[in-house]
mmCIF file of the C-alpha atoms, coordinates in Angstrom:
data_MODEL
# 
_entry.id   MODEL 
# 
loop_
_atom_site.group_PDB 
_atom_site.id 
_atom_site.type_symbol 
_atom_site.label_atom_id 
_atom_site.label_alt_id 
_atom_site.label_comp_id 
_atom_site.label_asym_id 
_atom_site.label_entity_id 
_atom_site.label_seq_id 
_atom_site.pdbx_PDB_ins_code 
_atom_site.Cartn_x 
_atom_site.Cartn_y 
_atom_site.Cartn_z 
_atom_site.occupancy 
_atom_site.B_iso_or_equiv 
_atom_site.pdbx_formal_charge 
_atom_site.auth_seq_id 
_atom_site.auth_comp_id 
_atom_site.auth_asym_id 
_atom_site.auth_atom_id 
_atom_site.pdbx_PDB_model_num 
ATOM 1   C CA . MET A 1 1   ? 6.183   20.229  0.704   1.00 0.00 ? 1   MET A CA 1 
ATOM 2   C CA . SER A 1 2   ? 8.033   21.315  -2.530  1.00 0.00 ? 2   SER A CA 1 
ATOM 3   C CA . LEU A 1 3   ? 9.546   18.841  -4.594  1.00 0.00 ? 3   LEU A CA 1 
ATOM 4   C CA . GLU A 1 4   ? 11.851  21.485  -6.132  1.00 0.00 ? 4   GLU A CA 1 
ATOM 5   C CA . ASN A 1 5   ? 14.276  21.507  -3.132  1.00 0.00 ? 5   ASN A CA 1 
ATOM 6   C CA . LYS A 1 6   ? 13.997  18.046  -2.048  1.00 0.00 ? 6   LYS A CA 1 
ATOM 7   C CA . GLU A 1 7   ? 16.630  15.493  -2.845  1.00 0.00 ? 7   GLU A CA 1 
ATOM 8   C CA . ILE A 1 8   ? 14.985  12.548  -4.159  1.00 0.00 ? 8   ILE A CA 1 
ATOM 9   C CA . TYR A 1 9   ? 16.409  8.993   -3.099  1.00 0.00 ? 9   TYR A CA 1 
ATOM 10  C CA . ILE A 1 10  ? 15.948  6.294   -5.731  1.00 0.00 ? 10  ILE A CA 1 
ATOM 11  C CA . PRO A 1 11  ? 16.056  2.678   -4.747  1.00 0.00 ? 11  PRO A CA 1 
ATOM 12  C CA . PRO A 1 12  ? 19.094  0.921   -6.557  1.00 0.00 ? 12  PRO A CA 1 
ATOM 13  C CA . GLU A 1 13  ? 16.663  -1.841  -7.348  1.00 0.00 ? 13  GLU A CA 1 
ATOM 14  C CA . GLY A 1 14  ? 14.442  0.309   -9.460  1.00 0.00 ? 14  GLY A CA 1 
ATOM 15  C CA . PRO A 1 15  ? 10.662  -0.238  -9.635  1.00 0.00 ? 15  PRO A CA 1 
ATOM 16  C CA . PRO A 1 16  ? 9.243   -3.884  -8.912  1.00 0.00 ? 16  PRO A CA 1 
ATOM 17  C CA . GLU A 1 17  ? 8.945   -5.679  -12.153 1.00 0.00 ? 17  GLU A CA 1 
ATOM 18  C CA . GLY A 1 18  ? 6.425   -8.675  -12.790 1.00 0.00 ? 18  GLY A CA 1 
ATOM 19  C CA . ILE A 1 19  ? 5.653   -8.709  -9.221  1.00 0.00 ? 19  ILE A CA 1 
ATOM 20  C CA . VAL A 1 20  ? 1.789   -8.496  -8.817  1.00 0.00 ? 20  VAL A CA 1 
ATOM 21  C CA . PRO A 1 21  ? -0.489  -10.340 -6.594  1.00 0.00 ? 21  PRO A CA 1 
ATOM 22  C CA . ASN A 1 22  ? -2.247  -13.312 -7.939  1.00 0.00 ? 22  ASN A CA 1 
ATOM 23  C CA . PRO A 1 23  ? -5.800  -12.395 -9.376  1.00 0.00 ? 23  PRO A CA 1 
ATOM 24  C CA . GLN A 1 24  ? -7.226  -15.183 -7.520  1.00 0.00 ? 24  GLN A CA 1 
ATOM 25  C CA . ILE A 1 25  ? -7.005  -12.994 -4.494  1.00 0.00 ? 25  ILE A CA 1 
ATOM 26  C CA . TYR A 1 26  ? -9.660  -10.701 -5.912  1.00 0.00 ? 26  TYR A CA 1 
ATOM 27  C CA . LEU A 1 27  ? -11.745 -13.596 -6.976  1.00 0.00 ? 27  LEU A CA 1 
ATOM 28  C CA . LYS A 1 28  ? -11.932 -15.055 -3.508  1.00 0.00 ? 28  LYS A CA 1 
ATOM 29  C CA . MET A 1 29  ? -12.025 -11.700 -1.376  1.00 0.00 ? 29  MET A CA 1 
ATOM 30  C CA . GLY A 1 30  ? -14.132 -9.378  -3.821  1.00 0.00 ? 30  GLY A CA 1 
ATOM 31  C CA . GLU A 1 31  ? -14.224 -5.825  -3.198  1.00 0.00 ? 31  GLU A CA 1 
ATOM 32  C CA . ASP A 1 32  ? -16.151 -5.442  0.089   1.00 0.00 ? 32  ASP A CA 1 
ATOM 33  C CA . HIS A 1 33  ? -13.708 -7.523  1.674   1.00 0.00 ? 33  HIS A CA 1 
ATOM 34  C CA . ILE A 1 34  ? -10.678 -5.496  0.226   1.00 0.00 ? 34  ILE A CA 1 
ATOM 35  C CA . TYR A 1 35  ? -12.371 -2.185  1.275   1.00 0.00 ? 35  TYR A CA 1 
ATOM 36  C CA . LYS A 1 36  ? -12.807 -3.726  4.673   1.00 0.00 ? 36  LYS A CA 1 
ATOM 37  C CA . MET A 1 37  ? -9.056  -4.901  4.780   1.00 0.00 ? 37  MET A CA 1 
ATOM 38  C CA . MET A 1 38  ? -7.875  -1.479  3.880   1.00 0.00 ? 38  MET A CA 1 
ATOM 39  C CA . GLU A 1 39  ? -10.079 0.343   6.282   1.00 0.00 ? 39  GLU A CA 1 
ATOM 40  C CA . ASP A 1 40  ? -8.758  -1.964  9.036   1.00 0.00 ? 40  ASP A CA 1 
ATOM 41  C CA . PHE A 1 41  ? -5.059  -1.086  7.656   1.00 0.00 ? 41  PHE A CA 1 
ATOM 42  C CA . TYR A 1 42  ? -5.792  2.648   7.833   1.00 0.00 ? 42  TYR A CA 1 
ATOM 43  C CA . ILE A 1 43  ? -6.852  2.198   11.371  1.00 0.00 ? 43  ILE A CA 1 
ATOM 44  C CA . GLU A 1 44  ? -3.634  0.699   12.024  1.00 0.00 ? 44  GLU A CA 1 
ATOM 45  C CA . LEU A 1 45  ? -1.613  3.555   10.217  1.00 0.00 ? 45  LEU A CA 1 
ATOM 46  C CA . GLY A 1 46  ? -3.697  5.988   12.340  1.00 0.00 ? 46  GLY A CA 1 
ATOM 47  C CA . ASN A 1 47  ? -2.300  4.437   15.473  1.00 0.00 ? 47  ASN A CA 1 
ATOM 48  C CA . SER A 1 48  ? 1.349   4.506   14.127  1.00 0.00 ? 48  SER A CA 1 
ATOM 49  C CA . SER A 1 49  ? 4.322   6.741   14.214  1.00 0.00 ? 49  SER A CA 1 
ATOM 50  C CA . ILE A 1 50  ? 3.761   7.555   10.327  1.00 0.00 ? 50  ILE A CA 1 
ATOM 51  C CA . ARG A 1 51  ? 0.077   8.985   10.997  1.00 0.00 ? 51  ARG A CA 1 
ATOM 52  C CA . GLY A 1 52  ? 1.052   12.341  9.894   1.00 0.00 ? 52  GLY A CA 1 
ATOM 53  C CA . MET A 1 53  ? 1.886   11.294  6.324   1.00 0.00 ? 53  MET A CA 1 
ATOM 54  C CA . PHE A 1 54  ? -1.851  10.606  5.907   1.00 0.00 ? 54  PHE A CA 1 
ATOM 55  C CA . PRO A 1 55  ? -4.841  13.074  5.420   1.00 0.00 ? 55  PRO A CA 1 
ATOM 56  C CA . GLY A 1 56  ? -7.167  13.699  8.527   1.00 0.00 ? 56  GLY A CA 1 
ATOM 57  C CA . ASP A 1 57  ? -9.942  11.426  6.991   1.00 0.00 ? 57  ASP A CA 1 
ATOM 58  C CA . LEU A 1 58  ? -8.462  7.958   7.072   1.00 0.00 ? 58  LEU A CA 1 
ATOM 59  C CA . LEU A 1 59  ? -11.633 6.381   5.901   1.00 0.00 ? 59  LEU A CA 1 
ATOM 60  C CA . GLU A 1 60  ? -11.561 8.197   2.631   1.00 0.00 ? 60  GLU A CA 1 
ATOM 61  C CA . ALA A 1 61  ? -7.864  7.630   2.336   1.00 0.00 ? 61  ALA A CA 1 
ATOM 62  C CA . SER A 1 62  ? -8.538  3.858   2.865   1.00 0.00 ? 62  SER A CA 1 
ATOM 63  C CA . ARG A 1 63  ? -11.140 4.068   0.044   1.00 0.00 ? 63  ARG A CA 1 
ATOM 64  C CA . ARG A 1 64  ? -8.605  5.450   -2.476  1.00 0.00 ? 64  ARG A CA 1 
ATOM 65  C CA . SER A 1 65  ? -6.126  2.906   -1.162  1.00 0.00 ? 65  SER A CA 1 
ATOM 66  C CA . ALA A 1 66  ? -8.658  0.109   -1.520  1.00 0.00 ? 66  ALA A CA 1 
ATOM 67  C CA . ALA A 1 67  ? -9.612  1.077   -5.128  1.00 0.00 ? 67  ALA A CA 1 
ATOM 68  C CA . PHE A 1 68  ? -5.898  0.532   -6.142  1.00 0.00 ? 68  PHE A CA 1 
ATOM 69  C CA . PHE A 1 69  ? -5.749  -2.755  -4.176  1.00 0.00 ? 69  PHE A CA 1 
ATOM 70  C CA . VAL A 1 70  ? -8.830  -4.090  -5.887  1.00 0.00 ? 70  VAL A CA 1 
ATOM 71  C CA . PHE A 1 71  ? -7.028  -3.424  -9.390  1.00 0.00 ? 71  PHE A CA 1 
ATOM 72  C CA . ILE A 1 72  ? -3.927  -4.821  -8.281  1.00 0.00 ? 72  ILE A CA 1 
ATOM 73  C CA . MET A 1 73  ? -5.231  -7.887  -6.719  1.00 0.00 ? 73  MET A CA 1 
ATOM 74  C CA . GLY A 1 74  ? -7.137  -8.832  -9.956  1.00 0.00 ? 74  GLY A CA 1 
ATOM 75  C CA . GLY A 1 75  ? -10.041 -6.818  -10.064 1.00 0.00 ? 75  GLY A CA 1 
ATOM 76  C CA . PRO A 1 76  ? -11.437 -3.931  -12.267 1.00 0.00 ? 76  PRO A CA 1 
ATOM 77  C CA . PRO A 1 77  ? -9.415  -0.594  -12.633 1.00 0.00 ? 77  PRO A CA 1 
ATOM 78  C CA . LEU A 1 78  ? -11.504 1.506   -9.887  1.00 0.00 ? 78  LEU A CA 1 
ATOM 79  C CA . TYR A 1 79  ? -8.500  3.631   -9.011  1.00 0.00 ? 79  TYR A CA 1 
ATOM 80  C CA . GLN A 1 80  ? -7.990  4.635   -12.738 1.00 0.00 ? 80  GLN A CA 1 
ATOM 81  C CA . LYS A 1 81  ? -11.670 5.298   -13.277 1.00 0.00 ? 81  LYS A CA 1 
ATOM 82  C CA . LEU A 1 82  ? -11.765 7.299   -10.019 1.00 0.00 ? 82  LEU A CA 1 
ATOM 83  C CA . TYR A 1 83  ? -8.378  9.017   -9.731  1.00 0.00 ? 83  TYR A CA 1 
ATOM 84  C CA . GLY A 1 84  ? -6.512  8.591   -12.963 1.00 0.00 ? 84  GLY A CA 1 
ATOM 85  C CA . PRO A 1 85  ? -3.398  6.425   -13.467 1.00 0.00 ? 85  PRO A CA 1 
ATOM 86  C CA . PRO A 1 86  ? -1.938  5.039   -10.398 1.00 0.00 ? 86  PRO A CA 1 
ATOM 87  C CA . MET A 1 87  ? 1.556   6.720   -10.522 1.00 0.00 ? 87  MET A CA 1 
ATOM 88  C CA . MET A 1 88  ? 2.150   5.458   -6.928  1.00 0.00 ? 88  MET A CA 1 
ATOM 89  C CA . ARG A 1 89  ? 5.829   6.664   -6.420  1.00 0.00 ? 89  ARG A CA 1 
ATOM 90  C CA . LYS A 1 90  ? 5.083   10.070  -8.189  1.00 0.00 ? 90  LYS A CA 1 
ATOM 91  C CA . ARG A 1 91  ? 1.917   10.506  -5.890  1.00 0.00 ? 91  ARG A CA 1 
ATOM 92  C CA . HIS A 1 92  ? 4.121   9.632   -2.704  1.00 0.00 ? 92  HIS A CA 1 
ATOM 93  C CA . LEU A 1 93  ? 6.916   12.103  -3.477  1.00 0.00 ? 93  LEU A CA 1 
ATOM 94  C CA . PRO A 1 94  ? 5.761   15.101  -1.498  1.00 0.00 ? 94  PRO A CA 1 
ATOM 95  C CA . PHE A 1 95  ? 6.012   12.763  1.643   1.00 0.00 ? 95  PHE A CA 1 
ATOM 96  C CA . LYS A 1 96  ? 9.350   11.948  3.178   1.00 0.00 ? 96  LYS A CA 1 
ATOM 97  C CA . ILE A 1 97  ? 9.408   7.934   3.147   1.00 0.00 ? 97  ILE A CA 1 
ATOM 98  C CA . ASP A 1 98  ? 12.556  6.405   4.459   1.00 0.00 ? 98  ASP A CA 1 
ATOM 99  C CA . GLU A 1 99  ? 13.363  2.753   5.322   1.00 0.00 ? 99  GLU A CA 1 
ATOM 100 C CA . GLN A 1 100 ? 12.077  3.392   8.724   1.00 0.00 ? 100 GLN A CA 1 
ATOM 101 C CA . ALA A 1 101 ? 8.740   4.803   7.635   1.00 0.00 ? 101 ALA A CA 1 
ATOM 102 C CA . ARG A 1 102 ? 8.330   1.884   5.204   1.00 0.00 ? 102 ARG A CA 1 
ATOM 103 C CA . GLN A 1 103 ? 9.024   -0.678  8.153   1.00 0.00 ? 103 GLN A CA 1 
ATOM 104 C CA . VAL A 1 104 ? 6.283   1.073   10.051  1.00 0.00 ? 104 VAL A CA 1 
ATOM 105 C CA . TRP A 1 105 ? 4.002   0.774   6.951   1.00 0.00 ? 105 TRP A CA 1 
ATOM 106 C CA . LEU A 1 106 ? 4.737   -2.849  6.607   1.00 0.00 ? 106 LEU A CA 1 
ATOM 107 C CA . ALA A 1 107 ? 4.253   -3.652  10.365  1.00 0.00 ? 107 ALA A CA 1 
ATOM 108 C CA . CYS A 1 108 ? 0.969   -2.132  10.013  1.00 0.00 ? 108 CYS A CA 1 
ATOM 109 C CA . PHE A 1 109 ? -0.001  -4.216  7.106   1.00 0.00 ? 109 PHE A CA 1 
ATOM 110 C CA . LYS A 1 110 ? 1.323   -7.281  8.819   1.00 0.00 ? 110 LYS A CA 1 
ATOM 111 C CA . LYS A 1 111 ? -0.717  -6.673  11.850  1.00 0.00 ? 111 LYS A CA 1 
ATOM 112 C CA . THR A 1 112 ? -3.937  -6.242  9.645   1.00 0.00 ? 112 THR A CA 1 
ATOM 113 C CA . LEU A 1 113 ? -3.075  -9.470  7.942   1.00 0.00 ? 113 LEU A CA 1 
ATOM 114 C CA . ILE A 1 114 ? -3.406  -11.457 10.956  1.00 0.00 ? 114 ILE A CA 1 
ATOM 115 C CA . ASP A 1 115 ? -6.254  -14.084 10.257  1.00 0.00 ? 115 ASP A CA 1 
ATOM 116 C CA . ALA A 1 116 ? -6.827  -12.389 7.123   1.00 0.00 ? 116 ALA A CA 1 
ATOM 117 C CA . ASP A 1 117 ? -8.167  -15.641 5.802   1.00 0.00 ? 117 ASP A CA 1 
ATOM 118 C CA . LEU A 1 118 ? -10.872 -15.375 8.257   1.00 0.00 ? 118 LEU A CA 1 
ATOM 119 C CA . LYS A 1 119 ? -11.621 -11.682 8.497   1.00 0.00 ? 119 LYS A CA 1 
ATOM 120 C CA . TYR A 1 120 ? -11.483 -10.894 4.922   1.00 0.00 ? 120 TYR A CA 1 
ATOM 121 C CA . GLN A 1 121 ? -11.652 -14.253 3.068   1.00 0.00 ? 121 GLN A CA 1 
ATOM 122 C CA . PHE A 1 122 ? -8.057  -13.775 2.071   1.00 0.00 ? 122 PHE A CA 1 
ATOM 123 C CA . PRO A 1 123 ? -6.718  -17.090 0.148   1.00 0.00 ? 123 PRO A CA 1 
ATOM 124 C CA . ILE A 1 124 ? -4.089  -17.888 2.389   1.00 0.00 ? 124 ILE A CA 1 
ATOM 125 C CA . GLU A 1 125 ? -2.065  -19.912 -0.573  1.00 0.00 ? 125 GLU A CA 1 
ATOM 126 C CA . HIS A 1 126 ? -1.484  -16.738 -1.871  1.00 0.00 ? 126 HIS A CA 1 
ATOM 127 C CA . PHE A 1 127 ? -0.260  -14.744 1.190   1.00 0.00 ? 127 PHE A CA 1 
ATOM 128 C CA . ASP A 1 128 ? 3.616   -15.276 0.566   1.00 0.00 ? 128 ASP A CA 1 
ATOM 129 C CA . ASP A 1 129 ? 3.390   -13.759 -3.043  1.00 0.00 ? 129 ASP A CA 1 
ATOM 130 C CA . PHE A 1 130 ? 1.052   -10.895 -1.720  1.00 0.00 ? 130 PHE A CA 1 
ATOM 131 C CA . TRP A 1 131 ? 3.727   -10.099 0.932   1.00 0.00 ? 131 TRP A CA 1 
ATOM 132 C CA . ARG A 1 132 ? 6.542   -10.095 -1.595  1.00 0.00 ? 132 ARG A CA 1 
ATOM 133 C CA . PHE A 1 133 ? 4.412   -7.697  -3.614  1.00 0.00 ? 133 PHE A CA 1 
ATOM 134 C CA . LEU A 1 134 ? 4.157   -5.419  -0.546  1.00 0.00 ? 134 LEU A CA 1 
ATOM 135 C CA . ASP A 1 135 ? 7.617   -5.717  0.372   1.00 0.00 ? 135 ASP A CA 1 
ATOM 136 C CA . LYS A 1 136 ? 8.769   -4.854  -3.221  1.00 0.00 ? 136 LYS A CA 1 
ATOM 137 C CA . PHE A 1 137 ? 5.957   -2.151  -3.777  1.00 0.00 ? 137 PHE A CA 1 
ATOM 138 C CA . SER A 1 138 ? 7.026   -0.634  -0.349  1.00 0.00 ? 138 SER A CA 1 
ATOM 139 C CA . ALA A 1 139 ? 10.627  -0.442  -1.140  1.00 0.00 ? 139 ALA A CA 1 
ATOM 140 C CA . TRP A 1 140 ? 10.058  1.423   -4.259  1.00 0.00 ? 140 TRP A CA 1 
ATOM 141 C CA . MET A 1 141 ? 7.982   4.221   -2.570  1.00 0.00 ? 141 MET A CA 1 
ATOM 142 C CA . VAL A 1 142 ? 11.119  4.865   -0.395  1.00 0.00 ? 142 VAL A CA 1 
ATOM 143 C CA . ASN A 1 143 ? 12.104  8.491   -1.347  1.00 0.00 ? 143 ASN A CA 1 
ATOM 144 C CA . SER A 1 144 ? 14.517  9.513   1.247   1.00 0.00 ? 144 SER A CA 1 
ATOM 145 C CA . LYS A 1 145 ? 17.543  8.104   3.057   1.00 0.00 ? 145 LYS A CA 1 
ATOM 146 C CA . THR A 1 146 ? 17.210  7.317   6.525   1.00 0.00 ? 146 THR A CA 1 
ATOM 147 C CA . ASP A 1 147 ? 18.473  9.883   8.920   1.00 0.00 ? 147 ASP A CA 1 
ATOM 148 C CA . ASN A 1 148 ? 21.016  8.950   11.342  1.00 0.00 ? 148 ASN A CA 1 
# 
């Protein structure tokens, strides 16, 4: 999709400021569990109504995303080393992301996080802050108004 002819919606709240997951999440989970969590998340996305926004190889897409989440959750800057600066909003602009798509994305993450403490060693004491990050981060990815 060409960005030249696309009207880009900018959420009025602006980018999330100062909302990052607690680095203790990475220390407790480690890279392997984060990669597994993101792989499971992408399986959920693959079965969702927003599947078309993602490349054919969901496993590879999950690895890219996991590299970002390793960094954002307190680990080394894997994403930056592999792909350059995150600039996530810019990277998502070619896709129509409205509030409805955002809610599907969040629902897939919510399903993935069921029993995350057991499946991925997710430190449950940081769950609420992590969810707040996902909520604010996903709101900033919205670039189109919902069609009515």
